[in-house]
RODO-2510 file (C-alpha; in nm, 4 decimals, decimal comma):
residues 284
     n   res          X          Y          Z
     1     g     0,7971     0,0580    -0,5647
     2     m     0,5420    -0,0052    -0,8362
     3     q     0,3229     0,2940    -0,7671
     4     p     0,0610     0,3759    -1,0330
     5     p     0,2138     0,7122    -1,1381
     6     l     0,5539     0,5460    -1,1825
     7     q     0,3928     0,2677    -1,3849
     8     a     0,2389     0,5299    -1,6114
     9     l     0,5742     0,6971    -1,6752
    10     l     0,7529     0,3666    -1,7264
    11     s     0,4868     0,2548    -1,9730
    12     l     0,5530     0,5674    -2,1791
    13     y     0,9252     0,4927    -2,1809
    14     k     0,8581     0,1330    -2,2778
    15     l     0,6349     0,2479    -2,5622
    16     f     0,8903     0,4823    -2,7200
    17     c     1,2223     0,3391    -2,5912
    18     p     1,1590    -0,0253    -2,5011
    19     e     1,5298    -0,0931    -2,4558
    20     l     1,5374     0,1343    -2,1508
    21     v     1,2726    -0,0566    -1,9527
    22     t     1,3571    -0,4167    -1,8728
    23     i     1,0903    -0,4886    -1,6118
    24     t     0,7465    -0,6324    -1,6842
    25     l     0,4600    -0,3877    -1,6486
    26     p     0,0971    -0,4925    -1,5871
    27     a    -0,1123    -0,4897    -1,9011
    28     k    -0,4378    -0,3948    -1,7258
    29     m    -0,5148    -0,0251    -1,7421
    30     k    -0,5414     0,1624    -1,4149
    31     t    -0,6208     0,5108    -1,2960
    32     y    -0,2629     0,6275    -1,2730
    33     f    -0,3175     0,9756    -1,1319
    34     r    -0,5506     1,0934    -0,8608
    35     n    -0,8343     1,3353    -0,9137
    36     s    -0,6893     1,6851    -0,8946
    37     e    -0,9980     1,8116    -0,7105
    38     g    -0,9408     1,5789    -0,4153
    39     p    -0,7097     1,8062    -0,2104
    40     w    -0,9378     2,1075    -0,2654
    41     k    -1,2436     1,9150    -0,1467
    42     a    -1,0552     1,7925     0,1612
    43     a    -0,9401     2,1456     0,2456
    44     m    -1,2916     2,2868     0,2019
    45     n    -1,4390     2,0160     0,4242
    46     a    -1,1747     2,0856     0,6902
    47     i    -1,2508     2,4583     0,6932
    48     r    -1,6269     2,3954     0,6982
    49     q    -1,6031     2,1613     0,9960
    50     r    -1,3643     2,3970     1,1763
    51     n    -1,6071     2,6872     1,1351
    52     q    -1,9025     2,4778     1,2512
    53     g    -1,7114     2,3759     1,5633
    54     s    -1,9109     2,0562     1,6020
    55     t    -1,6282     1,8166     1,5177
    56     p    -1,2491     1,8442     1,5396
    57     l    -1,0532     1,9569     1,2378
    58     i    -1,0088     1,6702     0,9980
    59     q    -0,6970     1,5922     0,8046
    60     a    -0,6304     1,8658     0,5470
    61     m    -0,3441     1,7569     0,3298
    62     f    -0,2643     1,9970     0,0455
    63     l    -0,0723     1,7544    -0,1759
    64     s    -0,2898     1,4459    -0,1308
    65     t    -0,5926     1,3271     0,0617
    66     a    -0,4159     1,0208     0,1980
    67     q    -0,3346     0,9741     0,5634
    68     p    -0,0051     1,1314     0,6722
    69     q     0,3045     0,9212     0,7045
    70     s     0,4351     0,8168     1,0433
    71     r     0,6058     1,1033     1,2251
    72     k     0,8473     0,8822     1,4178
    73     r     1,1388     1,0388     1,2292
    74     k     1,1850     1,3943     1,3533
    75     w     1,2832     1,6714     1,1154
    76     n     1,5729     1,7913     1,3307
    77     t     1,7573     1,4628     1,2871
    78     q     1,8062     1,5657     0,9248
    79     l     1,9995     1,8789     1,0260
    80     v     2,3032     1,6899     1,1573
    81     l     2,5877     1,6668     0,9096
    82     p     2,6324     1,2913     0,8445
    83     t     2,9515     1,1089     0,7629
    84     s     3,0077     1,1381     0,3900
    85     s     2,9147     0,8274     0,1955
    86     a     3,0935     0,9429    -0,1174
    87     r     3,3559     0,6968    -0,2267
    88     n     3,4261     0,5444     0,1144
    89     l     3,7204     0,3110     0,0813
    90     e     3,7139    -0,0171     0,2706
    91     k     4,0244    -0,1692     0,4270
    92     g     4,2398    -0,3443     0,1742
    93     t     4,1461    -0,1122    -0,1131
    94     e     4,3983     0,1627    -0,0351
    95     k     4,6118     0,0459    -0,3233
    96     y     4,3502     0,1807    -0,5639
    97     c     4,3604     0,5326    -0,4180
    98     d     4,6025     0,6554    -0,6806
    99     l     4,3496     0,5764    -0,9532
   100     f     4,1159     0,8391    -0,8083
   101     s     4,3742     1,0881    -0,6816
   102     t     4,2706     1,3536    -0,9340
   103     n     3,9003     1,3256    -0,8474
   104     e     3,9193     1,2413    -0,4782
   105     i     3,6162     1,3664    -0,2873
   106     f     3,6752     1,5892     0,0154
   107     p     3,4460     1,4721     0,3024
   108     v     3,2087     1,7495     0,4029
   109     e     3,2272     1,6563     0,7709
   110     q     3,5955     1,7618     0,7631
   111     l     3,5085     2,1046     0,6255
   112     q     3,5729     2,3439     0,9145
   113     t     3,7132     2,6710     0,7762
   114     f     3,6570     2,9027     0,4810
   115     p     4,0127     2,8468     0,3424
   116     q     3,9344     2,4737     0,3370
   117     l     3,6263     2,5513     0,1316
   118     l     3,8280     2,7528    -0,1195
   119     q     4,0975     2,4863    -0,1513
   120     n     3,8523     2,1977    -0,1980
   121     i     3,5566     2,3631    -0,3661
   122     d     3,5912     2,1426    -0,6742
   123     r     3,6182     1,8239    -0,4674
   124     l     3,3146     1,8588    -0,2405
   125     e     3,0093     1,6388    -0,2586
   126     f     2,6927     1,7295    -0,0736
   127     p     2,5801     1,5007     0,2085
   128     s     2,2946     1,2555     0,1773
   129     q     2,0939     1,4532     0,4346
   130     m     2,0295     1,7782     0,2500
   131     g     1,8723     1,9355     0,5567
   132     s     2,2149     1,9609     0,7196
   133     v     2,3051     2,2254     0,4596
   134     l     2,0666     2,4738     0,6240
   135     t     2,2724     2,4914     0,9439
   136     n     2,6182     2,4895     0,7838
   137     p     2,7379     2,8352     0,6660
   138     l     3,0245     2,6858     0,4634
   139     l     2,7892     2,4638     0,2631
   140     l     2,5568     2,7613     0,2109
   141     h     2,8577     2,9511     0,0722
   142     y     2,9187     2,6541    -0,1547
   143     m     2,5582     2,6684    -0,2794
   144     n     2,6113     3,0349    -0,3682
   145     c     2,9321     2,9602    -0,5580
   146     i     2,8352     2,6381    -0,7361
   147     r     2,5080     2,6803    -0,9219
   148     d     2,4327     2,3101    -0,9509
   149     e     2,0647     2,2537    -1,0250
   150     s     2,0694     1,9060    -0,8730
   151     i     2,1689     2,0516    -0,5329
   152     y     1,8725     2,2881    -0,5327
   153     l     1,6336     2,0169    -0,6518
   154     r     1,7415     1,7822    -0,3726
   155     l     1,7107     2,0540    -0,1092
   156     y     1,3709     2,1738    -0,2365
   157     y     1,2302     1,8209    -0,2497
   158     w     1,3388     1,7478     0,1081
   159     m     1,2206     2,0854     0,2340
   160     g     0,8835     2,0554     0,0615
   161     q     0,8230     1,7131     0,2144
   162     m     0,9190     1,8254     0,5651
   163     l     0,7078     2,1417     0,5491
   164     q     0,4079     1,9354     0,4447
   165     e     0,4536     1,6722     0,7164
   166     e     0,5356     1,9127     1,0008
   167     c     0,2841     2,1915     0,9337
   168     t     0,0860     2,2264     1,2557
   169     w    -0,2305     2,3713     1,0987
   170     c    -0,2488     2,1308     0,8015
   171     v    -0,1789     1,8017     0,9807
   172     v    -0,4268     1,7461     1,2605
   173     d    -0,2149     1,5062     1,4716
   174     n     0,0853     1,7394     1,4744
   175     t     0,0504     1,9670     1,7761
   176     n     0,4164     2,0363     1,8516
   177     e     0,4237     2,3997     1,7430
   178     t     0,7597     2,4680     1,9088
   179     e     0,9430     2,2244     1,6810
   180     f     0,7742     2,3608     1,3704
   181     k     0,8609     2,7175     1,4728
   182     s     1,2245     2,6153     1,5101
   183     f     1,2174     2,4538     1,1652
   184     l     1,0721     2,7659     1,0008
   185     e     1,3254     2,9856     1,1809
   186     t     1,6107     2,7658     1,0534
   187     i     1,4850     2,8010     0,6974
   188     y     1,4479     3,1773     0,7380
   189     r     1,8056     3,2157     0,8627
   190     a     1,9315     3,0199     0,5610
   191     e     1,7316     3,2461     0,3279
   192     c     1,8808     3,5555     0,4919
   193     f     2,2281     3,4073     0,4500
   194     l     2,1728     3,3286     0,0815
   195     q     1,9816     3,6552     0,0252
   196     e     1,7149     3,4687    -0,1712
   197     g     1,4013     3,2728    -0,0963
   198     f     1,3473     2,9001    -0,1440
   199     t     1,0959     2,7852    -0,4031
   200     a     0,9787     2,5097    -0,1662
   201     c     0,8860     2,7743     0,0945
   202     e     0,6985     2,9747    -0,1654
   203     e     0,4925     2,6708    -0,2658
   204     f     0,4304     2,5857     0,0978
   205     l     0,3013     2,9371     0,1722
   206     y     0,0716     2,9437    -0,1294
   207     k    -0,0813     2,6071    -0,0368
   208     s    -0,1044     2,6507     0,3402
   209     l    -0,2040     3,0173     0,3844
   210     p    -0,5700     2,9500     0,2887
   211     l    -0,5822     2,7115     0,5893
   212     w    -0,3823     2,9349     0,8250
   213     d    -0,5574     3,0881     1,1257
   214     g    -0,3195     3,3851     1,1489
   215     s    -0,1884     3,2931     1,4950
   216     s     0,0048     2,9647     1,4611
   217     c     0,3747     3,0418     1,4077
   218     r     0,2794     3,3947     1,2992
   219     p     0,6238     3,5621     1,3260
   220     e     0,7946     3,2762     1,1425
   221     v     0,5348     3,2582     0,8646
   222     l     0,5487     3,6325     0,8003
   223     k     0,9290     3,6172     0,7915
   224     l     0,9089     3,3562     0,5154
   225     v     0,6608     3,5773     0,3292
   226     s     0,9273     3,8483     0,3118
   227     w     1,1543     3,6196     0,1077
   228     i     0,9147     3,5117    -0,1685
   229     p     1,1183     3,5187    -0,4937
   230     l     1,0731     3,8118    -0,7297
   231     s     0,9886     3,5850    -1,0240
   232     s     0,6574     3,4877    -0,8641
   233     s     0,5032     3,8362    -0,8755
   234     p     0,2279     3,7494    -1,1328
   235     e     0,0784     3,4846    -0,9015
   236     i     0,1245     3,6678    -0,5752
   237     k    -0,2092     3,8516    -0,5836
   238     s    -0,4302     3,5441    -0,5792
   239     y    -0,2062     3,3091    -0,3794
   240     l    -0,0714     3,5498    -0,1167
   241     y    -0,2695     3,8729    -0,0985
   242     g    -0,6075     3,6978    -0,1108
   243     p    -0,5592     3,4742     0,1969
   244     l    -0,3782     3,7508     0,3884
   245     a    -0,6518     4,0037     0,3113
   246     q    -0,9200     3,7819     0,4655
   247     l    -0,7173     3,7612     0,7878
   248     f    -0,6122     4,1260     0,7699
   249     f    -0,9627     4,2726     0,7866
   250     t    -1,0755     4,0491     1,0731
   251     s    -0,7652     4,0577     1,2946
   252     s    -0,6112     4,2843     1,5544
   253     l    -0,4134     4,5991     1,4887
   254     y    -0,0938     4,4168     1,5863
   255     f    -0,1555     4,1553     1,3160
   256     k    -0,2213     4,4284     1,0587
   257     c     0,1076     4,5987     1,1451
   258     s     0,2913     4,2654     1,1288
   259     v     0,1581     4,1938     0,7804
   260     l     0,2481     4,5429     0,6570
   261     e     0,5978     4,5082     0,8012
   262     s     0,6428     4,1729     0,6269
   263     l     0,5258     4,3130     0,2928
   264     k     0,7587     4,6117     0,3350
   265     e     1,0518     4,3739     0,3861
   266     l     0,9371     4,1736     0,0825
   267     l     0,9491     4,4899    -0,1283
   268     e     1,2952     4,5773     0,0041
   269     n     1,4247     4,2285    -0,0783
   270     w     1,2810     4,2539    -0,4288
   271     l     1,4459     4,5928    -0,4818
   272     n     1,7819     4,4641    -0,3592
   273     s     1,7554     4,1573    -0,5822
   274     n     1,6612     4,3724    -0,8787
   275     m     1,9595     4,6011    -0,8203
   276     i     2,1971     4,3041    -0,8147
   277     h     2,0723     4,1688    -1,1478
   278     t     2,0243     4,5016    -1,3278
   279     d     2,2415     4,5814    -1,6287
   280     p     2,4912     4,8549    -1,5261
   281     e     2,3949     5,0560    -1,8351
   282     f     2,0454     5,1015    -1,6948
   283     q     2,1433     5,1398    -1,3289
   284     s     2,0180     5,4963    -1,3154
***
């Protein structure tokens, strides 16, 4: 749709490459991008009202201050491997199959065994529902073998959106903690399988930990903390240690031990990742 940020980007294209933009854009200037301080103000107001206890926690969205989208579509419907839509041939078009015989796509729903993956690894196309990759070990193997940036971008975009919409302590009308726990556990298992953390989870933790009460989905959140990528170490002090420290000093001994255990696992994962990528000449 003609959303203001898209209009801004299209207007830039039309200014420098007018042949690429064929639609008519409004000439009247608008405020194309929202005030960057809006989400911070909303989060501060939510925490202030929660601490006062006089009114229920208001909506605290960390990407925008708008009302959340309808939650009629459940996240777990995205984890079912759909029928592949890649190059589906209708009846009567079989005679053209030979034209595509060299590039024929292997449907992912027919992928059942590891030998099938090896034989068709150059003919696979990821499904439209990227969430189904998280529960399919063969497709996770494929992600490890084929370093296609578009696959990771699609998965991270979907995951980031679902984490934002399903977070039980950032969206006030979402009280189904069991479903969110299951979602976080699914992501954690995929990270353990891939032996690396997801960037979308890292961003989610950095944005949601300041609003976290330390009890909602605690085991699952601390598991995700243990898989924060190594490349993010410069920012980890302010975005991770700061919010955790405030909870650490005011929580029970069990919570303190849980945080220390999670950070120990984070260090172990970093060391293992560093060993994998270290030049053999400097292995000692």
